[in-house]
C-alpha positions in Angstrom: 19.3 98.5 133.3 17.4 101.7 133.5 19.4 104.5 135.2 16.6 105.1 137.8 16.9 101.4 139.1 20.6 101.5 139.8 20.4 103.4 143.1 17.5 101.2 144.2 19.4 98.0 143.5 22.6 99.4 145.2 20.6 100.2 148.3 19.0 96.7 148.3 22.5 95.1 148.0 23.7 97.2 150.9 20.8 96.2 153.1 21.2 92.5 152.3 25.0 92.7 153.1 24.3 94.5 156.4 21.6 92.1 157.4 23.8 89.1 156.9 27.0 90.5 158.4 28.0 88.8 161.6 27.4 90.6 164.9 30.5 91.9 166.6 31.7 89.8 169.5 30.0 90.7 172.8 32.2 92.3 175.5 33.2 89.8 178.2 30.8 89.8 181.2 32.7 90.5 184.4 31.7 88.4 187.4 29.8 89.9 190.3 31.4 90.0 193.8 30.0 86.6 194.7 31.2 85.0 191.5 34.6 86.6 191.5 37.4 84.9 193.4 41.1 85.3 194.2 43.5 82.7 192.7 40.8 80.1 192.6 39.1 80.5 195.9 36.0 82.6 196.8 36.3 85.6 199.0 32.5 86.4 199.3 29.8 84.1 200.6 26.1 84.7 200.3 24.4 85.1 203.7 20.9 86.1 202.4 19.4 86.0 198.9 15.7 86.6 198.6 13.5 88.8 196.3 14.3 91.9 198.4 18.0 91.8 199.1 21.2 89.8 198.6 23.8 90.1 201.4 27.3 88.7 201.2 30.2 88.6 203.6 33.6 89.2 202.0 36.9 88.2 203.8 40.3 89.5 202.7 43.4 88.2 204.6 46.5 90.3 204.3 48.1 89.9 200.8 44.8 88.7 199.2 42.3 90.5 197.0 39.4 90.1 194.6 39.7 89.8 190.9 38.2 92.4 188.6 34.4 92.3 189.0 31.4 94.6 188.8 29.0 95.8 191.6 25.3 96.5 191.4 24.1 99.3 193.7 25.0 98.3 197.3 25.5 99.4 200.9 28.7 98.2 202.6 29.6 97.7 206.2 33.1 97.0 207.6 33.0 94.2 210.2 36.8 93.9 210.6 39.3 96.7 209.6 42.0 96.6 206.9 43.9 98.7 204.5 42.7 98.1 200.9 44.1 99.1 197.6 41.1 99.7 195.3 41.5 100.1 191.5 38.7 101.3 189.2 38.6 102.9 185.8 39.3 106.2 187.6 42.6 105.0 189.1 43.9 103.4 192.2 43.5 104.6 195.8 44.5 103.1 199.2 41.9 103.3 201.9 42.1 102.5 205.6 38.7 101.0 206.5 37.7 100.8 210.1 35.2 98.6 211.8 31.8 100.3 211.7 32.6 102.3 208.5 29.8 102.3 205.9 29.4 103.3 202.3 26.8 103.5 199.6 27.6 102.8 195.9 25.3 103.3 192.9 27.3 100.4 191.4 30.5 100.3 189.4 31.4 98.8 186.0 34.5 97.2 187.6 36.9 97.3 190.4 39.8 95.2 191.8 40.8 95.2 195.5 43.8 94.0 197.4 44.5 94.0 201.1 47.8 95.8 201.6 47.3 95.9 205.4 48.3 93.5 208.2 44.9 92.5 209.4 42.1 90.5 207.8 39.3 92.7 206.4 35.7 91.5 206.6 32.9 93.4 204.9 29.2 93.0 204.3 27.8 93.9 200.9 24.1 94.5 200.9 22.5 94.7 197.4 18.8 95.8 197.4 16.6 94.3 194.8 13.4 95.8 193.3 10.7 95.3 195.9 7.0 95.2 195.2 5.9 98.9 195.5 2.5 97.7 197.0 4.2 95.9 199.9 3.4 92.3 201.0 0.3 90.6 199.8 
């Protein structure tokens, strides 16, 4: 084989090997808040789901929580207070949430929550969806 062809054939072999190599396994998809549960029962129920918004009500009795899940961007509103332990990739915090409290989140890759208080916490999670920029037809 001529000396000039060896690098070319080696490169073709490398390309062929790379093209047929199996893809690495995909990272597991975490559930969203509505799909996630707590020991087999759902904690969030969808109240509204349309092209503009999805709203869910999530209920956490004392000693219950929500398995690891992700959140899209959302606005939250506390209907009934509780003390929640919230774990994210940044660490764990305990928050006293009072009725009427609100928050905005740009979304999180994952979190887990657990009601460490003595009252049942109830929250609304409102997730805006992309609306038609031109308004209704």
